[in-house]
C-alpha positions as CSV (number, residue, x, y, z in Angstrom):
1,Y,-130.6,203.4,81.1
2,W,-128.1,200.8,82.6
3,N,-128.3,199.0,79.5
4,R,-128.2,201.8,77.0
5,L,-124.7,202.8,79.3
6,A,-123.6,199.4,79.3
7,G,-124.2,199.1,75.4
8,R,-122.2,202.6,74.7
9,K,-119.3,201.1,76.9
10,I,-119.2,197.7,75.2
11,S,-119.1,200.1,71.8
12,V,-116.3,202.2,73.0
13,I,-114.3,199.3,74.4
14,A,-114.8,197.7,70.9
15,T,-113.9,200.7,69.1
16,L,-110.8,201.0,71.2
17,A,-109.9,197.5,70.5
18,L,-110.5,197.4,66.8
19,G,-108.4,200.7,66.6
20,G,-105.7,198.7,68.4
21,V,-105.8,195.8,66.1
22,F,-105.5,198.3,62.9
23,F,-102.5,200.0,65.2
24,A,-100.6,196.9,65.5
25,I,-101.1,195.5,61.9
26,A,-100.1,199.1,60.5
27,C,-97.0,199.1,63.1
28,S,-96.0,195.2,62.0
29,R,-96.5,196.3,58.0
30,D,-94.1,198.8,59.0
31,Y,-91.9,196.5,60.9
32,A,-91.7,194.1,58.1
33,G,-91.3,196.7,55.2
34,R,-88.4,198.0,57.3
35,T,-86.8,194.8,57.6
36,D,-87.4,194.3,54.1
37,E,-85.5,197.3,53.0
38,I,-82.6,196.2,55.4
39,I,-82.6,192.7,53.7
40,A,-82.6,194.4,50.5
41,N,-79.4,196.5,51.6
42,V,-77.5,193.4,52.7
43,Q,-78.2,191.5,49.7
44,E,-76.8,194.6,47.5
45,A,-73.5,194.9,49.8
46,Y,-72.6,191.4,50.5
47,A,-74.3,189.2,48.0
48,P,-75.2,191.0,44.5
49,D,-74.0,188.1,42.3
50,K,-76.2,184.7,43.2
51,R,-73.3,183.0,41.1
52,T,-70.8,183.2,43.8
53,V,-72.9,184.0,47.1
54,L,-76.2,182.5,48.1
55,F,-78.6,184.8,50.0
56,T,-82.2,184.5,50.2
57,A,-84.2,186.0,53.0
58,S,-87.6,187.5,53.6
59,A,-89.7,188.8,56.7
60,E,-92.9,187.3,57.6
61,N,-95.7,188.5,60.5
62,R,-96.6,185.0,62.2
63,G,-98.9,186.1,64.9
64,G,-97.6,189.3,65.7
65,K,-93.9,188.2,65.4
66,I,-91.6,189.2,62.5
67,I,-90.0,186.3,61.6
68,V,-86.6,186.2,59.2
69,S,-86.4,183.1,57.3
70,G,-84.3,182.3,54.1
71,E,-80.6,180.6,53.5
72,T,-77.2,182.2,52.7
73,S,-73.8,180.7,52.1
74,S,-72.2,183.8,53.9
75,L,-72.0,183.9,57.4
76,P,-70.5,187.6,57.1
77,A,-73.7,188.6,55.2
78,K,-76.0,186.8,58.1
79,R,-74.3,188.6,60.8
80,A,-74.6,192.0,59.1
81,L,-78.2,191.5,58.7
82,F,-79.2,190.4,62.0
83,A,-76.8,193.7,63.4
84,L,-78.6,196.1,61.4
85,L,-82.0,194.7,62.4
86,D,-81.1,195.0,65.9
87,S,-79.5,198.3,65.7
88,A,-82.4,199.7,63.6
89,G,-84.5,198.6,66.9
90,L,-86.3,196.0,65.0
91,E,-86.9,192.6,67.4
92,V,-87.1,189.6,65.0
93,T,-86.9,185.8,65.1
94,D,-83.8,184.4,63.3
95,S,-84.7,181.5,60.9
96,V,-82.1,182.1,58.4
97,R,-80.3,178.9,57.7
98,L,-76.5,179.2,57.2
99,L,-75.0,176.9,54.4
100,P,-73.5,174.1,54.3
101,G,-76.4,172.8,56.6
102,D,-76.9,169.9,58.5
103,D,-78.1,167.7,55.4
104,V,-74.3,167.9,54.5
105,G,-72.8,166.4,57.6
106,M,-69.2,166.5,58.4
107,E,-67.7,165.8,54.7
108,R,-67.8,169.2,53.8
109,F,-65.1,169.3,51.2
110,A,-64.5,167.2,47.9
111,I,-62.0,166.7,45.5
112,A,-62.9,166.1,41.7
113,R,-62.0,162.8,40.8
114,L,-62.8,162.9,37.0
115,S,-60.6,164.3,34.4
116,V,-63.2,167.0,34.0
117,C,-66.7,167.2,35.9
118,N,-69.8,168.8,34.8
119,L,-71.6,171.6,37.0
120,R,-75.1,172.4,36.3
121,V,-77.4,175.1,37.4
122,A,-79.7,172.5,39.1
123,P,-79.3,169.2,39.9
124,G,-80.4,167.1,36.8
125,H,-78.6,165.8,33.7
126,S,-81.1,167.8,31.5
127,E,-80.1,171.0,33.4
128,E,-78.1,173.7,31.7
129,M,-74.3,173.5,32.1
130,A,-72.8,176.1,34.3
131,T,-69.0,175.2,34.4
132,Q,-66.6,172.5,34.7
133,V,-64.1,171.6,37.4
134,L,-61.0,169.7,36.8
135,L,-59.4,166.4,38.2
136,G,-58.1,167.4,41.5
137,T,-60.2,170.7,42.2
138,P,-61.0,171.4,45.8
139,L,-64.8,172.2,46.4
140,R,-66.9,173.1,49.3
141,I,-70.2,171.1,49.5
142,L,-73.2,173.8,50.2
143,R,-76.3,171.3,49.8
144,D,-76.5,167.5,49.7
145,Q,-79.5,166.0,47.8
146,G,-78.6,162.5,47.4
147,S,-76.9,161.9,44.3
148,W,-76.3,165.5,43.4
149,L,-74.3,168.2,45.3
150,Q,-74.1,171.7,45.1
151,V,-70.9,172.9,45.4
152,Q,-68.8,176.0,45.5
153,T,-65.3,176.1,43.4
154,P,-62.0,177.9,44.0
155,E,-63.4,181.0,42.1
156,D,-66.6,180.9,44.5
157,Y,-68.9,179.7,41.6
158,I,-71.8,177.7,43.0
159,A,-73.6,175.0,41.0
160,W,-74.7,171.3,41.0
161,T,-72.5,168.3,40.1
162,Q,-73.1,164.4,40.9
163,G,-71.7,163.1,43.9
164,S,-70.1,160.1,41.8
165,G,-67.4,162.6,40.0
166,L,-66.2,163.7,43.7
167,V,-64.5,162.4,46.5
168,R,-66.0,163.7,49.6
169,M,-63.6,164.7,52.5
170,D,-64.0,166.1,56.5
171,S,-61.7,168.9,57.2
172,T,-58.9,166.3,58.7
173,R,-58.9,164.1,55.5
174,F,-59.1,167.2,53.3
175,A,-56.0,169.0,55.3
176,S,-54.2,165.8,54.5
177,W,-55.0,165.8,50.7
178,R,-54.0,169.7,50.7
179,S,-50.4,168.7,52.6
180,R,-49.7,165.7,50.0
181,P,-47.0,166.4,47.0
182,R,-49.1,166.6,44.0
183,L,-48.7,166.6,40.2
184,M,-49.9,169.4,37.6
185,F,-50.6,167.8,34.0
186,T,-49.5,170.2,31.7
187,A,-49.9,168.4,28.3
188,D,-53.0,169.1,26.4
189,F,-54.3,165.7,26.6
190,G,-53.0,162.6,27.9
191,Q,-53.6,159.3,30.1
192,A,-52.7,157.9,33.1
193,F,-51.8,154.1,33.0
194,A,-51.7,151.2,35.2
195,A,-49.3,148.9,33.7
196,P,-45.8,149.6,35.1
197,G,-44.0,148.0,32.1
198,I,-44.9,151.4,29.8
199,K,-42.2,153.1,29.1
200,A,-41.8,156.5,27.3
201,T,-39.8,155.1,24.7
202,D,-42.8,153.2,23.8
203,V,-44.5,156.4,22.7
204,V,-43.5,156.7,18.9
205,A,-44.2,159.0,15.7
206,Q,-46.4,157.3,13.2
207,G,-47.5,159.1,10.2
208,G,-46.7,162.4,12.2
209,R,-48.5,161.6,15.2
210,E,-47.4,160.4,18.6
211,T,-49.0,156.9,19.3
212,V,-48.7,154.4,22.0
213,A,-46.9,151.6,20.3
214,S,-47.5,149.0,22.9
215,V,-49.4,149.0,26.3
216,G,-49.7,145.7,26.9
217,D,-53.2,144.7,28.5
218,P,-55.8,146.9,27.0
219,G,-57.2,147.6,30.5
220,A,-53.8,149.6,31.3
221,V,-55.4,152.9,30.9
222,V,-56.6,154.2,34.3
223,S,-58.1,157.5,32.8
224,D,-57.6,160.2,30.1
225,L,-56.3,163.7,31.5
226,V,-56.4,167.2,30.5
227,I,-54.4,170.2,31.1
228,G,-54.6,171.4,34.8
229,D,-55.7,167.9,36.2
230,I,-54.0,167.5,39.3
231,L,-53.0,164.3,41.1
232,A,-51.1,163.2,44.3
233,L,-47.5,162.7,43.5
234,N,-46.3,159.1,45.3
235,G,-42.7,158.8,43.7
236,E,-41.2,158.2,40.0
237,D,-40.8,155.1,37.8
238,G,-38.0,155.8,35.3
239,D,-39.8,157.7,32.7
240,F,-42.9,158.1,34.6
241,Y,-44.3,159.9,37.8
242,R,-46.5,157.4,40.1
243,V,-49.7,159.1,41.1
244,V,-52.4,158.7,43.2
245,F,-56.0,159.7,42.2
246,P,-58.2,161.2,45.1
247,D,-60.2,158.0,45.1
248,G,-57.3,156.2,45.8
249,R,-56.5,154.9,42.1
250,K,-52.8,154.2,41.4
251,A,-51.6,154.9,37.8
252,L,-48.3,156.4,35.9
253,V,-48.0,159.5,34.0
254,R,-45.4,160.4,31.5
255,K,-43.1,162.8,33.1
256,D,-42.8,164.6,29.9
257,Q,-46.5,165.7,30.3
258,A,-46.4,166.8,33.9
259,M,-44.5,168.6,36.8
260,P,-44.6,168.4,40.4
261,L,-46.8,170.9,41.4
262,T,-44.3,172.7,43.8
263,E,-42.1,173.1,41.0
264,W,-44.6,174.0,38.6
265,M,-45.5,176.9,41.2
266,R,-42.0,178.0,41.7
267,G,-41.5,178.3,37.7
268,L,-44.5,180.6,37.3
269,E,-44.0,183.7,35.6
270,P,-47.2,185.2,34.7
271,S,-46.7,187.4,31.6
272,G,-48.5,188.3,28.4
273,E,-46.7,185.9,26.6
274,N,-46.8,182.8,29.0
275,I,-50.8,183.4,29.0
276,L,-50.8,183.3,25.3
277,L,-48.5,180.2,25.4
278,V,-51.2,178.4,27.1
279,A,-53.7,179.9,24.9
280,R,-52.1,178.8,21.7
281,Q,-51.9,175.3,23.1
282,M,-55.7,175.3,23.1
283,M,-55.9,176.2,19.4
284,G,-58.8,174.5,17.7
285,A,-60.3,173.2,20.8
286,P,-64.1,173.0,20.1
287,Y,-66.6,175.6,21.6
288,L,-68.7,174.1,24.5
289,W,-71.0,176.3,26.7
290,G,-70.0,176.0,30.3
291,G,-66.6,174.3,29.2
292,T,-63.6,174.8,31.0
293,S,-61.2,172.0,29.6
294,S,-59.3,171.2,26.3
295,K,-62.1,168.8,25.7
296,G,-63.9,172.2,25.3
297,V,-64.5,175.6,26.3
298,D,-66.6,178.5,26.2
299,C,-65.0,182.0,25.9
300,S,-64.4,182.7,29.6
301,G,-63.9,179.1,30.4
302,F,-60.9,179.6,27.7
303,T,-59.5,183.1,29.3
304,K,-60.1,181.3,32.8
305,T,-57.7,178.1,31.8
306,A,-55.2,180.3,30.3
307,Y,-54.7,182.3,33.2
308,F,-55.0,179.2,35.7
309,M,-52.2,177.6,34.0
310,N,-50.3,180.6,35.0
311,G,-51.1,180.4,38.4
312,I,-54.0,182.9,38.2
313,I,-57.4,182.2,39.5
314,L,-60.0,184.3,37.3
315,P,-63.9,184.6,37.8
316,R,-65.7,182.3,36.2
317,D,-67.7,184.2,33.4
318,A,-67.0,187.1,31.0
319,S,-69.4,189.4,32.9
320,Q,-67.5,188.5,36.1
321,Q,-64.0,188.8,34.6
322,V,-64.8,192.4,33.4
323,L,-64.9,193.6,37.0
324,A,-61.4,191.7,37.8
325,G,-58.2,193.8,36.9
326,V,-57.9,197.4,36.2
327,P,-59.5,199.0,33.0
328,V,-57.7,199.7,29.9
329,D,-58.3,202.7,28.1
330,I,-59.6,201.9,24.4
331,Y,-61.8,205.2,24.1
332,T,-61.4,208.3,22.2
333,D,-64.0,211.3,23.2
334,D,-66.4,208.5,25.0
335,T,-66.3,206.2,21.8
336,V,-64.6,203.0,21.3
337,S,-61.6,203.4,19.1
338,I,-59.5,200.2,17.7
339,S,-56.6,202.4,17.2
340,T,-57.0,203.7,20.8
341,G,-56.8,200.5,22.0
342,M,-54.1,199.2,20.2
343,V,-51.7,202.1,21.7
344,H,-52.8,201.0,25.0
345,L,-53.5,197.2,25.2
346,R,-50.6,194.5,25.9
347,K,-50.3,190.9,25.2
348,G,-52.6,188.9,27.7
349,D,-54.9,191.7,28.3
350,L,-58.7,190.7,28.3
351,I,-60.9,192.2,25.6
352,F,-64.7,192.3,25.8
353,F,-67.7,192.5,23.6
354,T,-71.2,193.2,24.1
355,N,-74.5,191.7,21.6
356,D,-75.7,195.1,20.8
357,P,-73.3,197.3,18.6
358,S,-75.6,200.2,19.5
359,R,-74.7,200.2,23.1
360,R,-70.9,199.6,22.7
361,N,-70.1,202.9,24.2
362,D,-72.2,202.3,27.3
363,E,-70.8,201.6,30.3
364,K,-73.5,199.6,31.6
365,A,-73.3,197.5,28.0
366,R,-74.2,193.7,28.5
367,I,-70.8,191.6,28.6
368,T,-71.4,188.4,26.5
369,H,-67.9,187.4,25.2
370,V,-64.2,187.9,26.1
371,G,-61.1,187.3,24.4
372,I,-57.2,187.6,25.0
373,Y,-55.2,190.3,23.1
374,I,-52.3,189.3,21.3
375,E,-50.8,192.4,19.6
376,N,-51.6,194.3,16.3
377,G,-55.3,194.3,16.6
378,E,-55.2,190.3,17.0
379,F,-57.0,188.5,19.6
380,I,-57.5,184.8,20.4
381,H,-60.8,183.7,21.7
382,S,-63.3,180.5,21.8
383,S,-66.1,181.3,19.3
384,G,-67.3,178.0,17.4
385,F,-63.5,176.9,18.4
386,V,-60.4,178.5,19.6
387,H,-58.9,180.7,17.0
388,R,-57.5,184.0,16.3
389,S,-59.3,186.8,14.9
390,S,-58.7,190.6,14.3
391,L,-60.0,193.8,15.1
392,L,-58.5,195.4,11.9
393,D,-60.6,195.6,8.5
394,T,-57.2,195.2,6.9
395,A,-56.4,191.6,8.3
396,A,-57.2,188.2,6.6
397,N,-59.0,187.1,9.7
398,Y,-60.7,190.3,10.4
399,S,-63.9,189.9,12.4
400,Q,-66.2,192.8,11.4
401,W,-68.9,191.7,14.3
402,H,-66.1,191.7,16.8
403,A,-64.9,195.0,15.9
404,S,-68.1,196.5,16.0
405,T,-69.0,195.2,19.5
406,L,-65.7,195.9,21.3
407,T,-66.9,197.5,24.5
408,R,-64.0,197.2,26.9
409,A,-60.7,195.8,28.2
410,R,-59.2,195.0,31.4
411,R,-55.6,194.2,32.7
412,I,-55.2,191.4,35.1
413,L,-51.3,191.1,35.0
414,G,-49.9,192.9,38.1
415,S,-53.2,194.2,39.2
416,G,-53.9,191.5,41.8
417,A,-57.6,193.1,41.7
418,G,-60.4,190.7,41.8
419,V,-58.5,187.5,41.3
420,G,-56.7,184.9,43.4
421,L,-53.3,183.0,43.3
422,I,-53.2,179.1,43.3
423,V,-50.2,179.3,45.7
424,H,-52.2,181.5,48.2
425,H,-55.6,179.8,47.7
426,P,-56.7,178.1,51.1
427,L,-58.5,175.3,48.9
428,Y,-55.1,174.5,47.5
429,Q,-52.8,175.3,49.8
430,E,-52.2,175.5,53.9
431,N,-51.0,178.7,54.2
């Protein structure tokens, strides 16, 4: 009897214990599920585009404790995540790493030291090129993997580049660099010279082209330069500016190819015609996937450069640029109309294209190309190379493909929406 009773007691206790285990598992699963839901909501609100904000977080049950692990480049996103979890009554352990992490150290800023630096989607020369940054571009460093660094550009674009193309700085050195007088290179192409004896008069016209007649020692060239490069200004020498590279190299730059940055910024008059003036300056430049310089540009790199040389920092990709500015009406009865567009479009507006003509009237059509509107149905863009095309079938440069895939238009000038200004950007200026 006592043995049977003891057996029943043990059976009851075991059943209750097992039921408790199943209840705990069910609760923890629900706990993790609610946590995952909040994580997804925070990601949608704070990090919808992984090209500009890194955010990876997940919930895991470890020995009955919910651990939220991952990493993010956004402090507001992390704060929002754990504030929402707390307000929902969810007790979790914070294991989300904020970037930059300890691997980066104190040197969390960098300045590009090459005329053009290639940035890739992952560390490695064989990886796809994501974008480029120009000499003098200020960057934030997010990760350090030895010879490769993950950086964030002034337009918040995140990609990987070789550390050898940058000069790393701590916050003190970076602030010192920002406060220095600087020089904006405004010609398409040029060179920085080491030989102090070179004069601008040595550059003569030969066969219709400008050629350096005498530069003395063949090693007199310090670096090539492209439009948009920025160097430290260290005085003048006749027809040249004395400049200093971020890595300390000293050189001379022709005055007719550059302008002191403060003077350049004071003279900025962003207008459709001035946007097109820079765009025309790049006519014939070859198409280069990820390119943003006069050595080669993709479609959005071209528009970005044209606007940058007017003091405006556009988002990097066409699919991001279509979210900037304000919409321009190119529709008639919910259908894209070239004639309606010609009525409303102005010089300098951005026009966007899809790769599927059947979806051009869909507001969710995939954006695959962008150009700058000129007038009378004509636009300039990088497709194969930088050239002008027309949306009108009566024009000699008519592009039937682009006329059939035009899907949206945006006005950047005067809107201030979704863009930055170099005169106010904290990476370029101390404000």
